[in-house]
N, C-alpha and C positions, 0 to 999 in steps of 0.2 A: 547238527553234526554232519560233516561231510567227510567221507573217507577218500584219501588220495589213492592213486593206483597201487602203491606199495602195500596197502592195507595194514600199515604199521603207523601211519600218521593220520590224525583226524583233526579237521579244522572246525573250530567253533565260530570265531569271528575276529577280524582284525580291527585294531583301534589305533588311531593316531596318538602319539605320545611325544610331546616336545619338552618334557620337564627337564631332560638333560641334553639330549640332542634330538634332531628331527628323525624319529623312527616310526615305523609301523610295527606295533606289537601285536602279533597274532596269538590269541589264546587257543591252545590246542591240546591234544593228548597224543603222546608218542611213546613208542617202546624205548625204554631208557638205554638199551644197548644196540638194538638193530638199526636205529635211524642215525646214520653217521653224518649226512650232509643234506641240506635243503637250500633251495635258492628262491629268492623273491623276485617275481617278474612284475615290474611296473610298466604301465602304458602311459606315456606322457602326452597330454593333449596341449595344443591342438594338432601338433605335427604327427602324432601317432608313433613316436619313437619308443622302442622297447628298451627298458633299462633293467639290467639283471644284477642283483647283488647277493652275495653269499649270506645266508642267515646265521645268526647265532642261535643255537638250540639250547635253551636254558630249561632243563627239566627241574621242576621244583624239588627241593630237598625232602619234603614230606611225602614220600611215596608209600611209606609203611610196608616196604618189602614187595609190593606188587610190581610186576614188570612194566606196566604202563602207568604214566603219571601225568599230572597237569604240567603243561609246558608252555613257556613263552618262546615263540619263534620270532626273533627280533631282526628287523630288516632296516638298514640305513636307507633313507629315502634319497632319491636324486636331488642334488642341489637346485637343479634348474626348474623343477616343477612340483606341484602339489597333487600327486596322483589320487584319483578317487577310488580306484580298485587295485587289488593285488591278486596275483596267482602264486601258488606255492608249488614247486616242482623239485624232483630229485636231482635234476640236471640243469646246467646253465644253457643247454641246447635243446631245441625242439620247436614246436609250432604253438604259439600262444593261443590260437583259435581252438586248440584241442584241450586246453586247460580250464578247469572251473575257475571262475572269477569271483572274488569276494569284495564287497563294498567296505571301504575303510571308514569306520564310524568315528565320531568325535572330531571330525575334521574342522567343523565350524564351532567356534566358542558360542555357548548358549548362556542365557541367564537361568538361574535355578528355577525350575517350575515347582519343586516341592522341597519341604524341609527334611522329611524322613521317608526312606524307602526300606522296607524289610525284604531280605532275600531268603527265600525258603529253598534250600539247595537241591532237594530231590524228593518228589512225592512218588512213592512206588509201593509195590506189594498190595495192589488193589486197595489203596488207602480208603478207609471208610469211617474214620473217627469224626463223623460229621458235626456232632454237637460241640466237641472241644475245638474243632477248627473254626466254627462260626464264633464261638466265644473268644478265641484268640484274635480273630479278625476284628471283632467289635472292640476288644480291649486295645488293640493297636490303634484303632481310630480314635478312641477316647484319649489315648496317650499322645496323639498328634501325628499319626502316620497317614500319609496320603496315598501311598503306592505300596503294593506287595507284589514282588516278582517271584513266580513259582516255576521251578524247573520240573516239568511234569512228565514222569515216566508212565504211570498209570494210576487209576483210581476207580472207585465204584461208580455205578450209574447214578446213584443218589448224589454222590459227591460232585459229579459232572454238573448236575443241576445247580448246585450251590456255587460252583466256580463260574458258571455261565452268568448267574445273577451278579456276582462281584465284578465280572468283566464288563457287563453292561453298565454297571454303576460307575465304572472307571477306576475302581480300587485295584483290581487284580490284573496283572499282565502275565500271560502264560507263555513260557518258552518250552516248546516241545523237546523232550529229552529221551529219545529212543535209544539209549546207549547200548542196551542189550541186543539190538539188531546188529551191532558191530563188534562187540567184545563180550567175553564171558565175565559177567559182573558178580561181585560179591556183595552181600548185604552186611558183611562184617568190615571192621575198619583196618584189620591187620592180616597180612598174607598168611601168617602162621595159623590163623583161625579158619581160613578157607582159601585154598590155593587157586585163585582165579586170575584174570588179566588185570582187573582194576578194582579198587576198594570202594565200598559204600556208594555204588551207583555213580561213580565219578563226581562225588560231592565237591571235592576241592576245585576241580575244573569249573564247575557251575558257580561256586562262590567267587572265583577270580573273574569269570565272565561278568558276573553281576556287579562287581566293583567297577569294572571299566564301563559297562553299559550305562551305569548311573553316575559316572564321574562328573558329567557336566550338567546333569539335570537335578541332582539331589544334593542338598547341603550335607546330609549325613546318610550313611548306609548302615543298616543293622543286620548283622549276620547271626541269625538264630534259627531254631527249628519251630515247626508249627505247634509243638506242645510246650513251648517256652515263651514266657513273657517277662521282660525286664520291668520290675515294679519299683518305681521311685518311692522312697520312704520319707524324704524331706521336702519333696516338691510335688505339685499336683499333676505335672505332665513332663514329657521328655524335653520340651523346648526350654522350660525354665531350668530343668536339671542340667541340660547340656550347656546353657549359658553360664551357669554357675561353675560347672566343672571346667569349662574352657578358661574362665576368668582365673581360676585357681591354678590351672596348669597350662600356662601359655606355651605355644609351640607343640602341643600334644595333638597327635592325629588319631590315636587309637585308645579307646577307653574300654577296659575289660571288666566284665561283671561276673560275679561268682554264681555258679550254678547250685541251686538247692532243690533237692528232691522232695516233692509233696506226693507221697505214695497214693495211688488211686485205690488202693485196697483199704484205706482207712477213711471212713466217711463221717461227716457231721451233717445230719439231715435238717438243716435250717432252711435251705432254699431248695426244697424238693418240689419242683414245679411239674404238675402232672402232664402237661402237654409236651414236656421235654422227655418224659420217660419212654415215649414210643420211639425215640430216635436212637440210632447207633452212635456210640461215642460216650465220652466221659463228661460229667457235669462238674466243671472245676470249682464251682461255688461250694460244693460239698467236701472239698479236700483242702483243709486248712491246717494240717499237721505236717511239719517238715522233719526230715531226718536230721539228727544232730551231726555236727562235724566229727570226723574221725581224725585223730592227731596224725596218723601215719598215711592218710589218704588225701591226695591233692584234689580239690574241687576244680573241675574244668571250668573255663570261663568262655563266655561269648562276648561279642564286641559291638560297639557302636563306633564307626570310623568316619573320618573325613576322607572320602575316597581319593581326593587329589593328593593326599599324602601317602597313599599305599601303593607299593609296586607289586608285591606278591603276598597272598594271604594263605594261611592254613585254616583249620577249623577253630582252634582254640587260641590262636595268636597269629600275628602277622609274621611273615618270614623276612620281608624287606619293606622298609618304609622310610620316609623323610620325617624327622621329628620323633617324638618319644611315644612310648606306650605307658599307660598308667592304669594301675589296678584300683578300681573304684571301691571304696570301703563299704562294707555290708550295711552300715547304718545310713548310707546314702541311697543304695539300691541293691536289689538282689534279683536273681532270675528265679521266677516261680516256674518250676518244671514238674508238671503233673504227669506221672508215668508209673510203670511197675516199680516196686521198691528196689533199692540197692541193698538195704539192710532189712531184709524181709523178716528176720527172726525177732525184731525188736517189738516189745509190747507197746501198746498205745501210750502208756504212761511215760515211756522214754522219748517219745516224739515231742517236738516243740510246737505248741499251738501258735499259729501265726495268721492272723485274720486281715493282714494288709489288703488283700484282694477285696474284702467286703466293703472297703471304702468306696468302691466303684459299683456296688451291687445294683443300686436302683437304675442308673443309666444302662448298665450292662444288661439287666433283665429286659428292660424296655426295648433296647436296640436288637437284642437277640430275637425277641418275639416278633419284632417288625420283619426281620429277615425271614424267619420261619414261615410267617403268614404269606410272604411274597414268593416263597420258593417251594416249601414242602407241605405245610399243613393245609 
């Protein structure tokens, strides 16, 4: 996150995007009213000519009332060259040597290095749910994930050790996310709940950056939280599930999965593993009762997307995309979301016992133990 001189514009990263015309799309955060104009400064090699174009400032529609929002700063590139860097400035005049320079990513087409990348949009609040995090990571790997990108604001010392292990293993990529050094951040999603500069630690900006960052290297990008796992019911893993879904829904770039709460307050002590009990965090294998649907309440969804078909995303749907979005039926897959209950007053009898997760229990237990012995125990 780089603040420009106006302190109203924050640059995350520029990406080359030639899906419609040849542009540099800069993912950023801006104040939706105060920032009226921005200019993109390109330096054309080898002659070093400076080319300046007026940017289109496209603040995403999902600001949820906060003054700052995820923004695409879109710059038409010069016809004559393929710039490698861009500077963003309030004015078309000035000295380019005084402006911060950002490398334009995705300039060269690559072949996919992975099938599935999971984006965890903001780890904050001294995050310390260590056991559940490791279980989620190991479930993702069992389901076919090769990469997890985490936008990290802060976490506990113990969690740092776990992240270091996954980074060395090559699974996790950490994007530092010190957004509270620049803006007053809310941990709520709507301005009416907490009147700050930006909602939920700038989660939407992080998700959009993650889509573009993985556009050329990952076949699919999964947008969910660390306490959520998309569980396939008809297929053994995500790869077979997605092949089947794509076959049934040609031209679809966005697959939406329904969120289901498995309250961590209701336990089934089948997999009560003593070495796990010393760790902070939830043991998901003990929580296999889900809250029933409520007729009048909409279950939010999370997504598996083809990043090359997405232009802008929000948290529970995409805002702009090429191709269709499809709601995946619950008998194909659901999101296992283990957290505090939403319907806390329901007796256990009213919950639905759903042991889908247990299909993976032996590999999950073995893999989690391996990680624990290499990191903490």
